[in-house]
SEROLO-112315 format. One record per residue (C-alpha): z, x, y. Coordinates in steps of 0.5 Angstrom, whole numbers, padded with zeros to 4 digits, always signed. Example, Ala and Ser with C-alpha at 12.3 -4.5 7.8 and 13.67 -1.06 7.14 Angstrom:
BEGIN
+0016+0025-0009/+0014+0027-0002/
This chain:
BEGIN
+0136+0038+0001/+0134+0034+0007/+0127+0035+0010/+0130+0034+0017/+0134+0040+0017/+0128+0045+0018/+0122+0044+0022/+0116+0042+0018/+0112+0049+0020/+0118+0053+0017/+0118+0049+0011/+0110+0051+0010/+0112+0058+0011/+0117+0058+0006/+0113+0054+0001/+0107+0058+0001/+0111+0064-0003/+0112+0059-0009/+0108+0060-0015/+0104+0054-0018/+0109+0052-0023/+0114+0051-0018/+0109+0048-0013/+0108+0043-0018/+0116+0042-0019/+0117+0041-0012/+0111+0035-0012/+0116+0031-0016/+0122+0031-0012/+0120+0026-0007/+0114+0023-0003/+0116+0027+0003/+0116+0033-0001/+0110+0031-0004/+0106+0030+0002/+0109+0037+0005/+0106+0040-0001/+0099+0037+0000/+0099+0039+0007/+0099+0046+0004/+0091+0045+0002/+0088+0050+0007/+0093+0056+0006/+0097+0056-0001/+0093+0052-0005/+0087+0056-0002/+0090+0062-0004/+0092+0060-0011/+0085+0058-0012/+0081+0064-0010/+0086+0068-0013/+0085+0065-0020/+0081+0071-0024/+0078+0065-0028/+0074+0062-0023/+0070+0063-0017/+0069+0059-0010/+0069+0052-0012/+0062+0051-0009/+0059+0058-0012/+0054+0060-0013/+0049+0055-0009/+0054+0054-0003/+0059+0059-0002/+0060+0058+0005/+0062+0051+0005/+0069+0049+0004/+0071+0044-0001/+0074+0037+0001/+0081+0039-0002/+0083+0046-0005/+0088+0043-0009/+0084+0038-0012/+0079+0044-0014/+0084+0048-0017/+0086+0042-0021/+0079+0040-0024/+0079+0047-0026/+0085+0047-0029/+0083+0041-0033/+0076+0044-0035/+0079+0050-0038/+0083+0047-0043/+0078+0043-0046/+0077+0048-0052/+0084+0046-0054/+0084+0039-0054/+0081+0039-0062/+0082+0032-0064/+0081+0033-0071/+0088+0037-0071/+0092+0033-0066/+0093+0026-0069/+0100+0023-0071/+0104+0030-0070/+0101+0031-0064/+0107+0033-0060/+0110+0037-0065/+0104+0041-0066/+0103+0042-0059/+0110+0045-0059/+0109+0049-0065/+0102+0052-0062/+0106+0054-0056/+0111+0058-0060/+0107+0061-0065/+0101+0063-0060/+0101+0071-0060/+0097+0075-0055/+0093+0081-0058/+0092+0087-0054/+0085+0091-0055/+0084+0097-0051/+0085+0105-0051/+0093+0106-0053/+0094+0098-0055/+0095+0095-0061/+0087+0095-0063/+0082+0100-0061/+0076+0095-0063/+0075+0087-0062/+0073+0087-0069/+0080+0089-0071/+0084+0084-0067/+0079+0079-0070/+0081+0080-0077/+0089+0079-0076/+0089+0073-0070/+0091+0066-0072/+0089+0060-0069/+0089+0059-0062/+0091+0066-0061/+0089+0070-0054/+0086+0077-0055/+0086+0081-0048/+0081+0086-0047/+0083+0091-0043/+0078+0095-0038/+0072+0098-0042/+0066+0098-0046/+0066+0095-0053/+0061+0095-0058/+0060+0093-0065/+0054+0095-0069/+0054+0089-0073/+0055+0081-0072/+0062+0079-0071/+0064+0072-0074/+0070+0068-0070/+0073+0064-0076/+0079+0061-0073/+0080+0058-0066/+0081+0064-0061/+0081+0066-0054/+0078+0072-0051/+0080+0074-0044/+0078+0080-0040/+0084+0084-0036/+0082+0086-0029/+0077+0084-0025/+0070+0081-0027/+0066+0087-0029/+0071+0091-0032/+0070+0089-0039/+0064+0089-0042/+0062+0087-0049/+0056+0089-0053/+0056+0085-0059/+0053+0079-0063/+0058+0074-0064/+0057+0068-0069/+0062+0062-0068/+0064+0059-0075/+0070+0055-0072/+0071+0049-0069/+0073+0052-0062/+0073+0058-0058/+0074+0060-0051/+0071+0067-0047/+0073+0068-0040/+0072+0074-0035/+0067+0078-0039/+0061+0081-0039/+0056+0080-0044/+0050+0085-0046/+0046+0085-0052/+0047+0090-0058/+0041+0094-0060/+0040+0090-0066/+0039+0083-0062/+0038+0080-0056/+0043+0074-0058/+0050+0075-0056/+0053+0069-0058/+0051+0063-0062/+0054+0057-0065/+0052+0051-0069/+0057+0046-0070/+0063+0048-0066/+0065+0048-0059/+0065+0054-0054/+0068+0055-0047/+0065+0060-0042/+0069+0061-0036/+0067+0066-0031/+0063+0071-0035/+0057+0075-0034/+0051+0075-0038/+0046+0081-0037/+0039+0081-0041/+0043+0077-0046/+0042+0070-0049/+0046+0064-0051/+0044+0060-0057/+0047+0053-0058/+0045+0049-0064/+0047+0042-0065/+0052+0039-0066/+0055+0045-0063/+0057+0044-0056/+0058+0049-0050/+0062+0048-0043/+0060+0054-0038/+0063+0055-0031/+0062+0060-0026/+0058+0064-0031/+0052+0069-0028/+0046+0070-0032/+0042+0075-0030/+0036+0081-0032/+0033+0076-0036/+0038+0072-0039/+0037+0065-0042/+0041+0059-0045/+0038+0056-0051/+0040+0049-0053/+0037+0046-0060/+0039+0039-0061/+0045+0039-0057/+0049+0032-0056/+0052+0034-0050/+0053+0041-0047/+0056+0042-0039/+0053+0048-0035/+0057+0048-0028/+0057+0052-0022/+0053+0058-0026/+0048+0063-0023/+0041+0064-0026/+0037+0070-0024/+0031+0074-0026/+0029+0070-0032/+0023+0072-0036/+0022+0065-0039/+0026+0059-0037/+0033+0060-0035/+0035+0054-0039/+0031+0051-0045/+0033+0045-0048/+0029+0043-0055/+0029+0037-0060/+0033+0031-0060/+0040+0030-0060/+0043+0031-0067/+0046+0025-0070/+0052+0028-0072/+0057+0030-0066/+0063+0035-0066/+0070+0033-0063/+0069+0036-0056/+0063+0031-0054/+0068+0025-0052/+0072+0030-0047/+0065+0033-0044/+0063+0026-0043/+0069+0025-0039/+0068+0031-0035/+0061+0029-0034/+0063+0022-0031/+0068+0025-0026/+0062+0028-0022/+0061+0024-0016/+0057+0018-0016/+0050+0017-0013/+0049+0017-0006/+0047+0010-0003/+0043+0013+0003/+0036+0013+0004/+0034+0020+0005/+0033+0023+0012/+0026+0026+0014/+0025+0031+0020/+0030+0030+0026/+0026+0028+0032/+0020+0026+0028/+0016+0021+0032/+0016+0016+0026/+0023+0015+0027/+0026+0016+0020/+0030+0011+0016/+0037+0009+0018/+0041+0006+0012/+0044+0001+0017/+0037-0002+0020/+0036-0006+0013/+0029-0006+0010/+0025-0007+0016/+0023-0002+0021/+0021-0003+0028/+0016+0003+0031/+0018+0007+0037/+0011+0008+0039/+0007+0003+0042/-0001+0003+0043/-0001+0007+0050/+0004+0012+0047/-0001+0013+0042/-0007+0014+0046/-0003+0018+0051/-0002+0023+0045/-0008+0023+0042/-0013+0023+0048/-0016+0016+0045/-0017+0010+0050/-0019+0003+0049/-0026+0005+0050/-0026+0010+0045/-0027+0016+0050/-0032+0021+0047/-0034+0016+0041/-0042+0015+0041/-0043+0008+0037/-0050+0011+0035/-0054+0016+0038/-0060+0013+0041/-0057+0006+0040/-0054+0001+0044/-0052-0007+0044/-0059-0008+0044/-0066-0004+0046/-0068-0009+0051/-0075-0012+0052/-0078-0014+0058/-0075-0021+0058/-0068-0019+0056/-0067-0013+0061/-0068-0018+0067/-0063-0022+0064/-0058-0017+0063/-0055-0017+0070/-0054-0024+0069/-0050-0023+0063/-0045-0018+0066/-0044-0023+0071/-0042-0028+0066/-0037-0024+0063/-0033-0024+0069/-0034-0031+0072/-0039-0036+0068/-0036-0041+0064/-0039-0047+0060/-0039-0054+0064/-0040-0057+0057/-0036-0053+0053/-0036-0056+0046/-0029-0055+0042/-0029-0050+0036/-0022-0048+0036/-0021-0052+0029/-0026-0048+0025/-0024-0045+0018/-0021-0039+0020/-0017-0042+0026/-0010-0041+0023/-0011-0033+0024/-0011-0034+0031/-0006-0039+0032/+0001-0038+0035/+0006-0038+0029/+0012-0043+0029/+0017-0037+0032/+0012-0036+0038/+0010-0029+0036/+0002-0028+0035/-0001-0026+0029/-0004-0019+0028/-0011-0022+0029/-0010-0025+0036/-0004-0020+0038/-0006-0015+0044/-0001-0010+0041/-0001-0007+0035/+0005-0009+0029/+0011-0006+0031/+0015-0007+0025/+0014-0004+0018/+0018-0004+0011/+0024+0001+0010/+0024+0005+0004/+0030+0002-0001/+0036+0006-0002/+0037+0009-0009/+0042+0003-0010/+0038-0002-0008/+0032+0001-0013/+0037+0002-0019/+0039-0006-0018/+0032-0008-0019/+0030-0003-0024/+0034-0004-0031/+0031+0002-0034/+0032+0007-0028/+0040+0004-0028/+0040+0006-0035/+0037+0013-0034/+0042+0014-0028/+0048+0013-0032/+0046+0016-0038/+0050+0022-0041/+0047+0026-0046/+0044+0033-0048/+0045+0038-0043/+0048+0037-0036/+0047+0042-0031/+0051+0041-0024/+0052+0045-0018/+0048+0051-0021/+0043+0056-0018/+0036+0058-0021/+0033+0064-0017/+0028+0069-0017/+0025+0068-0024/+0020+0065-0028/+0023+0058-0030/+0029+0054-0029/+0030+0049-0034/+0025+0047-0040/+0025+0041-0044/+0021+0040-0050/+0020+0036-0057/+0025+0030-0055/+0030+0034-0051/+0034+0031-0046/+0038+0034-0040/+0041+0031-0033/+0041+0036-0027/+0045+0034-0021/+0046+0038-0014/+0043+0044-0017/+0039+0049-0013/+0032+0052-0015/+0029+0057-0011/+0024+0063-0011/+0021+0061-0018/+0015+0060-0022/+0017+0053-0023/+0024+0049-0023/+0023+0044-0028/+0018+0043-0034/+0019+0037-0038/+0014+0036-0044/+0013+0033-0051/+0017+0026-0050/+0023+0029-0047/+0027+0026-0042/+0030+0029-0035/+0035+0026-0030/+0035+0030-0024/+0039+0027-0018/+0040+0031-0011/+0037+0037-0013/+0034+0042-0008/+0027+0045-0011/+0024+0050-0006/+0019+0056-0005/+0017+0055-0012/+0010+0059-0013/+0007+0054-0017/+0009+0046-0018/+0016+0045-0017/+0017+0040-0023/+0012+0039-0028/+0012+0033-0033/+0007+0033-0039/+0006+0030-0046/+0009+0023-0045/+0015+0026-0042/+0020+0021-0038/+0026+0020-0034/+0029+0019-0027/+0028+0024-0021/+0032+0021-0015/+0035+0024-0008/+0032+0031-0009/+0030+0035-0003/+0023+0038-0006/+0020+0042-0001/+0016+0049+0001/+0013+0050-0006/+0006+0053-0007/+0003+0048-0011/+0005+0040-0012/+0012+0038-0011/+0011+0034-0017/+0006+0035-0022/+0005+0029-0027/+0000+0029-0033/-0002+0027-0040/+0002+0021-0041/+0008+0023-0037/+0011+0017-0034/+0017+0018-0030/+0021+0014-0025/+0021+0018-0018/+0026+0015-0013/+0028+0016-0006/+0026+0024-0006/+0024+0028+0000/+0018+0031-0002/+0015+0035+0004/+0013+0042+0007/+0009+0044+0001/+0003+0049+0001/-0001+0044-0003/+0000+0036-0005/+0007+0033-0005/+0006+0029-0012/+0000+0030-0016/-0002+0025-0022/-0008+0027-0027/-0010+0027-0034/-0008+0020-0036/-0001+0021-0032/+0003+0015-0030/+0010+0014-0027/+0013+0010-0021/+0013+0013-0015/+0018+0009-0010/+0022+0009-0004/+0020+0017-0002/+0019+0021+0004/+0013+0025+0003/+0011+0029+0009/+0008+0035+0012/+0005+0037+0006/-0002+0042+0007/-0006+0037+0002/-0005+0030+0000/+0001+0027+0000/+0000+0023-0006/-0006+0026-0010/-0009+0022-0016/-0015+0024-0020/-0017+0025-0027/-0015+0018-0030/-0008+0019-0027/-0005+0012-0026/+0001+0011-0023/+0005+0006-0019/+0006+0008-0011/+0010+0003-0008/+0015+0003-0002/+0014+0010+0000/+0013+0013+0007/+0008+0018+0007/+0007+0021+0014/+0005+0027+0018/+0001+0031+0012/-0004+0036+0014/-0010+0032+0010/-0010+0025+0007/-0004+0021+0006/-0006+0018-0001/-0012+0021-0005/-0015+0018-0011/-0021+0022-0014/-0025+0024-0020/-0024+0017-0024/-0016+0016-0021/-0013+0010-0021/-0006+0007-0019/-0003+0001-0016/-0001+0003-0008/+0003-0002-0005/+0008-0003+0001/+0007+0004+0003/+0008+0006+0010/+0002+0011+0011/+0002+0014+0018/+0000+0020+0022/-0004+0024+0017/-0009+0029+0020/-0015+0026+0015/-0016+0019+0012/-0009+0015+0011/-0012+0013+0004/-0018+0017+0001/-0022+0014-0005/-0028+0017-0008/-0032+0020-0014/-0030+0014-0019/-0023+0013-0016/-0021+0006-0017/-0014+0004-0015/-0011-0002-0013/-0009-0001-0005/-0005-0007-0003/+0000-0009+0003/+0000-0002+0006/+0001+0000+0013/-0004+0005+0015/-0003+0007+0022/-0003+0012+0027/-0008+0017+0023/-0011+0022+0027/-0018+0020+0023/-0020+0014+0019/-0015+0009+0016/-0018+0008+0009/-0024+0012+0007/-0028+0010+0001/-0033+0016-0001/-0039+0017-0006/-0038+0013-0012/-0031+0010-0009/-0029+0003-0012/-0022-0001-0012/-0019-0007-0009/-0016-0006-0002/-0012-0012-0001/-0007-0015+0005/-0007-0008+0008/-0005-0007+0015/-0010-0002+0018/-0009+0000+0025/-0008+0005+0031/-0012+0010+0027/-0016+0015+0032/-0022+0014+0027/-0025+0008+0024/-0020+0003+0021/-0024+0003+0014/-0030+0008+0013/-0034+0006+0007/-0040+0010+0004/-0046+0005+0002/-0046+0008-0005/-0039+0006-0007/-0037-0001-0009/-0030-0003-0006/-0027-0010-0005/-0024-0011+0001/-0020-0017+0001/-0015-0020+0007/-0014-0014+0011/-0012-0013+0018/-0016-0008+0021/-0014-0008+0028/-0013-0003+0034/-0017+0003+0031/-0020+0007+0036/-0027+0007+0033/-0031+0002+0029/-0026-0003+0025/-0030-0003+0019/-0036+0002+0018/-0041+0002+0012/-0045+0009+0012/-0051+0011+0008/-0050+0019+0006/-0057+0021+0005/-0060+0018+0011/-0063+0023+0015/-0063+0019+0021/-0055+0019+0020/-0055+0026+0019/-0059+0028+0026/-0055+0023+0030/-0048+0025+0027/-0050+0032+0029/-0052+0030+0036/-0046+0025+0038/-0041+0028+0033/-0042+0035+0035/-0039+0040+0030/-0036+0035+0025/-0041+0036+0020/-0039+0043+0019/-0032+0041+0019/-0034+0036+0013/-0037+0042+0009/-0030+0046+0010/-0027+0040+0008/-0031+0039+0002/-0030+0046+0000/-0023+0046+0001/-0023+0040-0004/-0027+0043-0009/-0022+0049-0009/-0016+0045-0009/-0019+0041-0016/-0021+0048-0019/-0014+0051-0017/-0011+0045-0020/-0015+0046-0027/-0013+0054-0027/-0006+0052-0026/-0006+0047-0031/-0010+0052-0036/-0004+0057-0035/+0001+0051-0036/-0002+0048-0042/-0003+0055-0046/+0004+0056-0045/+0006+0050-0048/+0002+0051-0054/-0003+0045-0052/-0010+0045-0053/-0014+0046-0046/-0021+0044-0047/-0023+0040-0041/-0030+0039-0044/-0028+0036-0050/-0023+0032-0047/-0029+0028-0043/-0031+0021-0043/-0038+0020-0040/-0039+0018-0033/-0043+0012-0036/-0038+0010-0041/-0032+0010-0036/-0036+0006-0031/-0039+0001-0035/-0032+0000-0037/-0029-0001-0030/-0035-0005-0027/-0033-0011-0025/-0037-0012-0019/-0044-0010-0017/-0044-0011-0010/-0039-0008-0005/-0035-0014-0002/-0031-0015+0004/-0028-0022+0004/-0022-0025+0009/-0021-0019+0013/-0019-0019+0020/-0022-0014+0024/-0020-0014+0032/-0019-0010+0038/-0022-0004+0035/-0025+0001+0040/-0033+0000+0038/-0036-0005+0033/-0032-0009+0029/-0037-0008+0023/-0042-0003+0023/-0047-0003+0017/-0052+0003+0016/-0053+0002+0009/-0058+0003+0003/-0054-0001-0002/-0053-0009-0002/-0047-0012+0002/-0043-0018+0002/-0039-0020+0008/-0035-0027+0007/-0030-0030+0011/-0028-0025+0016/-0025-0025+0023/-0029-0021+0028/-0025-0022+0034/-0024-0018+0041/-0027-0012+0039/-0030-0007+0044/-0037-0007+0042/-0041-0012+0038/-0037-0016+0032/-0042-0014+0027/-0048-0009+0028/-0053-0008+0022/-0057-0002+0024/-0060+0000+0017/-0060-0005+0011/-0065-0003+0006/-0062-0008+0001/-0060-0015+0003/-0053-0016+0007/-0050-0022+0007/-0046-0025+0013/-0043-0031+0010/-0038-0036+0013/-0035-0031+0018/-0032-0032+0025/-0034-0027+0030/-0031-0029+0037/-0030-0026+0044/-0032-0019+0042/-0034-0015+0048/-0041-0014+0047/-0046-0019+0042/-0043-0023+0036/-0048-0020+0031/-0054-0015+0032/-0059-0014+0027/-0064-0008+0028/-0071-0007+0025/-0073-0007+0018/-0066-0009+0016/-0065-0015+0011/-0060-0019+0013/-0058-0027+0011/-0053-0030+0016/-0051-0037+0013/-0045-0041+0015/-0042-0037+0021/-0038-0039+0027/-0040-0034+0033/-0036-0036+0039/-0036-0033+0046/-0038-0026+0046/-0040-0022+0052/-0047-0021+0050/-0052-0025+0046/-0049-0029+0040/-0054-0026+0035/-0060-0021+0036/-0064-0020+0030/-0070-0016+0029/-0070-0015+0022/-0072-0020+0016/-0068-0025+0013/-0065-0032+0015/-0061-0035+0020/-0058-0041+0017/-0053-0046+0018/-0049-0042+0024/-0045-0045+0030/-0047-0040+0036/-0043-0043+0042/-0041-0040+0048/-0044-0033+0048/-0046-0030+0055/-0053-0028+0053/-0058-0032+0049/-0055-0036+0043/-0060-0033+0038/-0065-0028+0040/-0071-0026+0035/-0075-0020+0036/-0080-0016+0032/-0079-0020+0026/-0084-0020+0020/-0081-0025+0016/-0075-0030+0019/-0072-0037+0018/-0068-0040+0023/-0066-0046+0020/-0060-0052+0021/-0056-0048+0027/-0052-0051+0032/-0053-0047+0039/-0050-0047+0046/-0051-0041+0050/-0047-0040+0057/-0053-0039+0060/-0060-0036+0058/-0064-0039+0052/-0061-0042+0046/-0066-0039+0041/-0071-0034+0044/-0077-0031+0040/-0079-0025+0044/-0086-0021+0042/-0089-0022+0035/-0085-0026+0031/-0087-0029+0024/-0083-0034+0021/-0080-0041+0021/-0075-0044+0026/-0073-0051+0024/-0068-0057+0024/-0064-0053+0029/-0059-0057+0035/-0059-0054+0042/-0054-0056+0047/-0054-0055+0054/-0048-0050+0056/-0049-0051+0064/-0053-0055+0069/-0055-0049+0073/-0058-0046+0067/-0065-0046+0068/-0067-0042+0062/-0071-0046+0057/-0066-0047+0051/-0072-0046+0046/-0077-0040+0048/-0083-0037+0045/-0087-0032+0048/-0094-0033+0050/-0099-0032+0045/-0094-0032+0039/-0098-0036+0034/-0095-0034+0027/-0088-0037+0028/-0087-0045+0026/-0083-0049+0030/-0081-0056+0028/-0076-0061+0028/-0071-0058+0033/-0067-0062+0037/-0065-0060+0045/-0059-0064+0047/-0058-0065+0055/-0052-0069+0058/-0054-0076+0061/-0049-0075+0067/-0050-0067+0069/-0043-0068+0073/-0039-0070+0068/-0033-0065+0066/-0031-0067+0059/-0035-0064+0053/-0040-0069+0052/-0041-0067+0045/-0037-0065+0038/-0039-0060+0032/-0038-0065+0027/-0041-0067+0020/-0040-0061+0018/-0034-0059+0023/-0034-0052+0027/-0036-0046+0022/-0034-0042+0019/-0032-0048+0014/-0025-0048+0011/-0028-0046+0004/-0033-0042+0002/-0040-0045+0001/-0042-0047-0006/-0045-0041-0010/-0041-0036-0006/-0034-0037-0008/-0030-0031-0009/-0029-0032-0016/-0035-0029-0017/-0032-0022-0015/-0025-0022-0019/-0020-0018-0017/-0016-0014-0022/-0009-0017-0024/-0007-0010-0027/-0009-0003-0028/-0013-0001-0033/-0011+0005-0037/-0016+0010-0041/-0013+0015-0046/-0018+0021-0044/-0018+0026-0039/-0024+0027-0035/-0026+0032-0030/-0033+0033-0026/-0032+0037-0020/-0038+0037-0015/-0040+0041-0010/-0043+0039-0003/-0041+0036+0003/-0037+0029+0004/-0041+0028+0010/-0040+0022+0015/-0033+0020+0016/-0029+0023+0022/-0025+0029+0019/-0024+0025+0012/-0023+0028+0006/-0018+0029+0000/-0014+0035-0002/
């Protein structure tokens, strides 16, 4: 027959009447006929697929509205799957062909029902032969005792699904069996309707109503297009491999699927065939999960590589948040300014303001080769480093794709390819108590399932292993996924959202790998790690959660790396109650509260993160917070860059803290009544907000504990927080590596107020930092009951003074370079010493000392733009000696060394005043040498950072601690954790 004799459209009409076997024969005629038959996909193949009584829509039950890519392929896969039960490898060996033909010839069909050969199912099963079919006609079949299947058999319901119901308990004692188009209900004597302990059972298009299915290894099960409702469940004990495909689970009283025990060592004949079916499922997607459309974050695009250019500049950010360069609405401190000017100072203030605009040094001493100058120099590619760039960073790391993560993690790659235990794919779990429960070394693999409206979706405990790929977990009343008691596994490319508690809850030594998921829109936190939980949380999108994106507490110790944590309604990452962890290379942005919040014994490593565009502070280290904060980019936050409570002990090393609307780095004393009054006056209403936040935090911790108690009791665990507590002293002594908070090697630039603001009751070490072009002073110390050491810092070109020290503060200034600030170089009213500093080119006085009771000003090199080099105003008690003062401008009529009349308690000796011989020279007459300009390239002897060792690893503890305190976390602008 020639194809050209009739139009193709007419051939399609004719061929649409052929049954399935004839379509198969037509495909074998020639290539043209094969293509013609394939073109019937949306007509005849669709009709055949939907008309098959043994299957349902290929995307049932989770997406029945979505058509498959090919109806013909869907029908083919169904036909192959329904024949698994007949592929008994032990019987098909040398005489496979003859046995196959004998089986087709000898196979009989037995009819059961009113007016048929048999009235009861038991009667038919007594006479069936191997691989016979028992056709059950419409009706209800009830047996009063357990029924045994002793030979391979096929039970098929005749008619539509629901017309044949079985109230039986069947025990399979043969190697294989198939059940199709049946409704199972529990008999009066048992809730179990089917069980097997060594054979293989295949279930196609069956309904289970209030019934249980029990499979014990080495027995296996393959269920397709089955419905489990009204409290029905499946129990798999020690199974090597079972496959549940496209099933609907609803209304469960407990877990819909329970997997318990390690896979049995013995395997039956069906395992290799089920494994082959499981591997036909599509491979993992290589794309990065997408965030919300239209988000200002500009969500990851797989084509863009692993760096991302931000689509928001500083002007856009200020326009959105209402901030500006002068930090509108921000009061540096009530009743405080750059200086409480004395009479001698006030007369010079107008001249200082004018100097900011046009006054320059005639005898400028070069200082650009100081020890931190590399942080300000243009790079080889012509770009500016973050410390000297007038615009914030525009490039952030991009989350890796799943394939990239698997390529660099052999353990994750092994888990992704594992086919063992219970495999669930394309199933729907809805409107019940639990989804999947794994315990006691059980193993399961979940692919493209939907969990909706449950108490929890997945619970994995007791050394069990879970692999979750491309599932949707939503609207759970508690947490979406629980992992406990050394559970492990791979959770990748899932969409976890809108859950009542945490999206992922990791506790008690659980150690999963969590990759490339979308975790969002939760009513609590995105990911919670506590109770000695571990885990690796990498390359996820975590956004729009009501509480913290990642919450670590009670000795939780995860690795959180390469994630985008954004648009949260609380903190981005919160570490509380002795939580730990490695937080590295994340992009944490646009969160309502602190980008990272550390307090109450929290002790993480926070390294190389981008913490930006937050509506509050970038990093918050609250009461008793600790941790190593190293190499982070903290920029464009509406509050402070880093906010530290003085009772904490953090190590801040090598961070870039730039372009924040308020202070770059602020250290506050919580219990200072003046600070509280000032905040009540200048930050109206925030104290109340802080109280609400603290109460919310406490409710969050208590809620976690209550939820945890319910879960622990259900799992048979002992929940006793009091008996599982380490003492606070024991825990702190084990973790204490420094006794004084350390801030070293940070770049604090272009912030809207003071670079470093200190109002503290504890000691503080500030070493080798760059304070550059902040709108306020470079460093302001308003309160320092214990010694604050400012050593080898570079304070350059700030909008007001270089360093300001108020009354009653104990401060040591040593080895600093203080250059070209728009106010006084140093304004000092406290006690301590100013030693070996270079104070050059500042618009006001070089060093102004007033109202000091014990001060040493020694071995400094000072050159003011105008005004005095060193001015001692009012009663000053101390020593000023061995300083070198350079004239800055020939028209400067102020004395380079000035003391008020009547000041007899200050000793002046061996100070050198240098003026050029030729006042008209335009070349600099002096150089800073022996030593070169400060700060020097290396830390002074005795102040090496080796005294403050960085942690090289994450210390583990083995016990869970819980200490919930009440009270308000006062101080930080809207900062708290939940």
